[in-house]
C-alpha positions in Angstrom: -175.1 -117.5 -17.2 -172.1 -115.6 -18.5 -172.9 -111.6 -19.0 -170.9 -109.8 -21.9 -169.2 -106.0 -20.6 -171.4 -104.4 -22.8 -174.5 -105.3 -20.9 -172.7 -104.6 -17.6 -172.8 -101.3 -19.2 -175.7 -100.9 -20.3 -177.5 -102.3 -17.0 -175.0 -99.3 -14.8 -176.9 -97.1 -17.1 -180.1 -97.6 -17.6 -179.8 -97.4 -13.5 -178.4 -93.9 -13.8 -181.4 -92.7 -15.8 -183.1 -89.5 -14.8 -185.4 -89.8 -11.9 -189.2 -88.7 -13.1 -191.5 -87.9 -10.3 -193.2 -90.7 -8.6 -189.8 -92.4 -8.5 -189.1 -91.1 -5.3 -185.3 -89.8 -6.0 -186.6 -86.7 -8.5 -184.9 -83.5 -7.0 -188.0 -80.2 -8.2 -185.8 -77.9 -7.9 -184.7 -78.7 -11.4 -187.7 -78.3 -13.0 -189.9 -74.7 -13.5 -192.7 -76.2 -11.6 -193.6 -73.7 -8.8 -193.2 -70.4 -8.3 -192.7 -68.5 -11.4 -189.0 -67.9 -12.5 -187.3 -67.3 -16.0 -187.6 -70.6 -17.3 -191.1 -71.2 -18.8 -192.8 -74.1 -21.1 -191.8 -76.9 -19.2 -194.7 -79.9 -17.8 -194.3 -80.8 -14.5 -193.4 -84.9 -15.1 -196.1 -87.2 -14.2 -195.6 -90.5 -12.2 -194.7 -93.3 -15.3 -197.4 -96.0 -16.4 -195.0 -98.9 -15.9 -196.1 -100.0 -19.4 -194.3 -97.2 -20.8 -191.6 -97.5 -18.4 -191.2 -101.0 -19.2 -191.3 -100.1 -23.2 -189.2 -97.2 -22.8 -186.5 -99.7 -20.8 -186.9 -102.2 -23.9 -186.4 -99.5 -25.9 -183.4 -97.9 -24.6 -181.6 -101.2 -24.0 -182.1 -102.0 -27.7 -180.4 -98.6 -28.5 -177.9 -99.0 -26.1 -177.0 -102.7 -27.3 -175.9 -101.0 -30.2 -173.6 -98.6 -29.6 -169.9 -99.9 -29.5 -168.6 -99.7 -26.0 -166.0 -96.8 -25.6 -169.1 -94.4 -26.7 -170.7 -96.6 -23.7 -168.1 -95.7 -21.8 -168.2 -92.5 -22.5 -171.6 -91.7 -22.0 -171.6 -93.7 -18.3 -169.1 -91.3 -17.7 -171.2 -88.2 -18.2 -174.1 -89.9 -16.3 -172.1 -91.0 -13.3 -170.7 -87.7 -12.9 -173.8 -85.9 -13.4 -171.7 -83.7 -15.7 -168.6 -83.1 -13.5 -166.1 -85.4 -15.4 -164.8 -83.9 -19.0 -166.6 -86.9 -21.0 -165.6 -86.5 -24.9 -168.5 -86.0 -27.4 -170.5 -89.2 -28.4 -171.2 -88.8 -31.8 -174.0 -91.1 -33.1 -176.0 -90.4 -36.9 -178.8 -87.4 -36.0 -181.1 -88.6 -38.1 -181.7 -91.8 -36.5 -184.7 -92.1 -35.1 -186.5 -94.2 -32.9 -190.6 -95.0 -31.6 -191.9 -95.0 -28.4 -195.5 -95.7 -29.0 -196.5 -93.4 -30.9 -194.4 -91.4 -30.9 -191.3 -90.8 -33.1 -188.6 -89.3 -30.8 -184.7 -88.8 -33.0 -182.1 -90.5 -31.1 -180.9 -87.8 -29.9 -183.7 -86.2 -27.8 -184.1 -90.0 -26.4 -180.7 -89.8 -24.9 -181.5 -86.5 -23.6 -185.3 -87.7 -22.1 -183.6 -91.0 -20.8 -180.8 -89.2 -19.0 -181.2 -85.5 -18.3 -184.8 -84.3 -18.9 -187.9 -86.9 -19.0 -190.2 -84.0 -19.3 -188.1 -82.8 -22.6 -191.1 -82.5 -25.4 -188.8 -80.9 -28.2 -185.2 -80.2 -29.4 -186.0 -76.7 -29.5 -186.1 -76.5 -25.9 -182.2 -77.6 -25.5 -179.1 -75.4 -25.9 -175.5 -76.8 -26.9 -173.0 -76.0 -25.0 -170.6 -74.3 -26.5 -167.6 -77.2 -25.7 -169.0 -79.8 -28.1 -167.8 -80.5 -31.6 -171.0 -80.7 -32.9 -171.5 -76.8 -31.1 -172.6 -74.2 -34.1 -172.9 -77.3 -37.1 -176.1 -77.7 -38.5 -177.3 -80.7 -39.7 -174.3 -82.7 -39.9 -174.4 -86.0 -40.8 -172.5 -86.9 -37.0 -174.8 -85.8 -34.2 -172.9 -85.5 -29.9 -175.9 -87.5 -27.9 -173.6 -86.2 -25.1 -176.5 -84.7 -22.8 -174.2 -83.7 -20.4 -172.9 -81.3 -23.5 -176.5 -80.1 -23.6 -178.7 -77.2 -21.7 -182.3 -76.5 -21.3 -183.0 -73.1 -23.1 -184.1 -70.9 -20.3 -186.8 -68.8 -21.7 -188.0 -65.3 -20.4 -191.0 -64.7 -19.4 -193.2 -61.6 -20.6 -194.6 -59.4 -19.0 -192.7 -59.9 -16.3 -194.4 -60.9 -13.0 -194.2 -57.7 -10.4 -192.6 -59.8 -7.3 -189.6 -59.9 -9.4 -189.1 -56.1 -9.6 -186.8 -54.6 -6.8 -185.5 -51.4 -6.5 -181.2 -50.7 -8.0 -178.8 -50.7 -5.5 -174.9 -49.4 -5.8 -172.3 -51.1 -4.4 -168.9 -50.5 -3.8 -166.3 -52.3 -3.7 -164.0 -53.3 -0.7 -161.0 -51.3 -2.3 -160.7 -47.8 -1.5 -161.8 -44.9 -3.9 -159.9 -44.4 -6.8 -158.0 -46.9 -8.9 -155.7 -49.5 -7.4 -153.9 -52.9 -8.4 -155.5 -55.6 -8.3 -153.8 -58.8 -8.8 -155.9 -61.1 -11.2 -156.1 -64.8 -10.5 -154.3 -65.7 -14.5 -151.0 -63.6 -12.8 -151.6 -59.9 -15.1 -152.6 -56.7 -13.4 -155.5 -55.3 -13.9 -156.3 -51.7 -12.1 -159.9 -52.0 -10.3 -161.3 -48.4 -11.0 -164.5 -47.5 -8.9 -167.6 -49.2 -8.8 -165.0 -52.2 -9.4 -164.7 -52.1 -13.6 -161.4 -53.5 -14.3 -159.8 -51.6 -16.7 -158.6 -53.7 -20.5 -155.6 -51.3 -21.3 -153.4 -52.3 -18.2 -153.3 -55.9 -19.4 -152.8 -55.2 -23.0 -149.7 -52.8 -21.9 -148.0 -55.5 -20.5 -148.6 -58.0 -23.7 -150.9 -60.3 -22.2 -154.2 -60.8 -24.5 -157.3 -58.4 -23.5 -159.5 -60.0 -20.8 -163.2 -59.9 -21.8 -164.8 -59.8 -19.1 -163.8 -59.7 -15.0 -165.5 -61.5 -12.0 -165.5 -60.6 -8.6 -167.1 -63.2 -5.8 -169.1 -61.6 -2.5 -170.2 -62.9 0.5 -172.8 -60.7 1.2 -170.8 -57.0 1.2 -167.4 -58.2 1.4 -165.5 -59.0 -2.1 -163.8 -62.2 -1.1 -160.6 -62.9 -3.5 -159.4 -61.2 -6.0 -161.0 -60.2 -9.3 -160.0 -63.3 -11.9 -159.4 -61.8 -15.3 -161.1 -64.2 -18.4 -158.7 -64.4 -21.2 -160.6 -67.8 -22.2 -163.9 -68.0 -24.7 -165.5 -70.2 -21.8 -165.5 -70.2 -17.8 -166.5 -72.8 -15.1 -166.5 -71.2 -11.7 -167.6 -73.2 -8.8 -166.6 -74.3 -5.1 -166.1 -78.3 -5.5 -165.6 -79.9 -9.2 -164.2 -83.6 -9.4 -162.5 -82.3 -13.1 -162.0 -79.5 -14.3 -160.0 -75.4 -14.1 -161.7 -72.3 -13.8 -162.3 -70.1 -11.3 -163.1 -72.3 -7.5 -164.1 -70.6 -5.2 -163.6 -73.2 -2.5 -159.8 -72.0 -2.9 -160.5 -68.7 -1.5 -159.6 -67.5 1.7 -163.0 -66.5 3.6 -163.2 -65.2 7.6 -166.9 -65.5 6.7 -168.0 -66.8 9.9 -171.8 -66.9 8.4 -174.0 -70.0 9.3 -175.4 -69.4 5.9 -172.9 -68.3 4.2 -171.1 -71.1 4.8 -174.0 -73.1 3.4 -174.5 -71.6 0.6 -170.8 -71.8 -0.7 -171.2 -76.0 0.1 -174.7 -75.9 -2.6 -172.5 -73.7 -5.2 -171.3 -77.5 -6.3 -170.7 -77.7 -9.9 -171.5 -73.6 -9.9 -171.5 -72.4 -13.5 -170.3 -71.7 -16.9 -170.0 -68.4 -18.2 -168.8 -68.4 -22.1 -168.1 -65.6 -24.5 -170.5 -67.0 -28.0 -170.7 -65.0 -31.3 -174.3 -63.4 -29.9 -173.4 -63.1 -26.5 -172.7 -64.4 -23.1 -174.2 -67.3 -21.6 -174.5 -68.7 -18.7 -175.1 -72.5 -17.8 -176.4 -73.5 -13.9 -173.7 -77.1 -13.3 -175.0 -77.0 -10.1 -178.0 -78.4 -8.7 -179.8 -75.5 -7.3 -181.6 -72.3 -9.3 -179.1 -69.4 -9.7 -180.4 -66.0 -9.4 -179.5 -63.1 -12.3 -179.5 -59.6 -13.3 -178.7 -58.3 -16.5 -179.1 -55.1 -18.3 -179.9 -57.0 -21.7 -182.0 -59.5 -19.8 -184.8 -56.2 -19.5 -187.0 -54.2 -21.2 -185.3 -51.7 -22.8 -188.4 -49.4 -21.4 -188.4 -50.8 -18.2 -187.9 -48.3 -15.4 -186.1 -50.5 -13.2 -184.2 -54.4 -14.1 -185.4 -57.5 -13.1 -183.8 -60.5 -11.5 -183.7 -63.5 -13.4 -184.3 -67.1 -11.4 -182.5 -69.9 -13.6 -183.0 -73.8 -12.6 -180.5 -76.1 -12.7 -179.7 -77.3 -15.9 -181.0 -74.2 -17.9 -178.4 -72.0 -20.1 -179.1 -68.1 -21.0 -178.1 -65.5 -22.9 -176.9 -62.9 -19.8 -175.4 -60.4 -21.5 -175.5 -58.8 -24.7 -172.8 -56.6 -25.8 -175.0 -55.0 -29.1 -177.8 -54.8 -27.1 -176.1 -53.2 -24.0 -174.0 -50.8 -26.2 -177.5 -49.3 -27.3 -178.6 -49.0 -24.1 -179.4 -45.6 -23.1 -182.0 -44.5 -20.5 -182.3 -41.4 -20.1 -184.9 -41.4 -17.2 -183.3 -44.5 -15.0 -181.9 -43.0 -12.2 -179.1 -46.3 -12.3 -178.1 -45.8 -16.2 -177.2 -41.9 -15.5 -176.0 -41.9 -11.8 -173.7 -45.4 -13.3 -173.5 -45.4 -17.3 -171.5 -48.3 -17.6 -173.6 -50.2 -15.3 -175.2 -51.9 -18.1 -171.8 -53.3 -18.5 -172.6 -55.7 -15.4 -174.2 -59.0 -15.0 -175.2 -60.1 -10.9 -175.5 -63.7 -10.2 -176.7 -64.4 -7.1 -176.1 -69.0 -5.6 -179.3 -71.1 -4.1 -181.0 -67.1 -2.2 -182.8 -64.4 -4.9 -183.3 -61.4 -3.8 -185.6 -58.2 -4.6 -189.3 -57.8 -3.6 -190.7 -62.1 -3.6 -187.8 -62.3 -0.9 -186.5 -60.6 3.0 -183.4 -59.7 0.8 -184.3 -56.4 -1.1 -180.7 -56.3 -2.4 -177.9 -58.4 -3.7 -175.4 -57.4 -0.7 -177.5 -58.7 1.3 -177.4 -62.1 -0.5 -174.5 -65.0 1.0 -172.9 -66.0 -2.1 -172.4 -63.6 -5.3 -170.8 -62.6 -7.7 -170.5 -59.6 -10.5 -169.0 -60.4 -13.8 -167.6 -56.8 -15.7 -167.6 -57.2 -19.1 -164.6 -55.2 -20.7 -166.4 -52.5 -23.1 -163.1 -51.3 -25.0 
């Protein structure tokens, strides 16, 4: 029987749909079940009902067959690479609905459920990535339905669980005390002040665009490579990415022979996306494993200690708020009294967490982690 290219693309897309619990391929690490984390409101996916699965397949096939071949190729590229390959927007009518049983679903939501999050219930659980053409647009006629231009929204726990509290720790970079020059990955020269802060005036004096943050990569207590100065609104930080540019940790020369460090380094994969947006700085977990974040603006302003927040794969969190950071005043907080600008840093650990719930009490014990230092000038 003669088969068209369109039908072949549709079959490949269905085979590449997101696994659900019971398929045998589901990655429980991508969901919020089990230990409490910062990503809430996600019911665990149950084993699919055969009747519902057949109905979903028929509905998905009927919708995909109405999409142009070029658009199917875009969708397939995004789905098969799991967001690793840069794929353009998939613009489809945003107000079109599809009916699944007694439930009416907007077309974009159905595609997000099929190809990324089977447990997704409402579009309010999603955040559009800043790289998307539909980012910031309100009710456009055509909406990007590329599942990998979206992320799940990470909701903070309230009140926070006691296990995630930890004593504040202070870290000094391997540079000598006092300001010394440190070449950045972008070719400019910044001056690394004590505690790892970079002086934005150094770049401005050379006529370059001032950076909004610098990123340092650490393996346990040792900083690896140079400070990476960020001028662009968005930055990918990764170990291994099929397509894309940014801060590649895999290219840094490391002398660390620890098996744990090497294992975690290999699990960084697609890493994270760091983006400065109108309401703050967002971090999107592109990897297959959780990341752990500590930020002063994620915490309750009245709290005496900071919290470590767990962010699951596929989720985004607003990790830093410039306005909130500028107004933070904690006269009784030891960390803020000793390090007044510590409120302008975010620490991110890949795969391994730290704090009272873990054997690692301090982030300097984590195998692979980042320090993001924001320009507060």
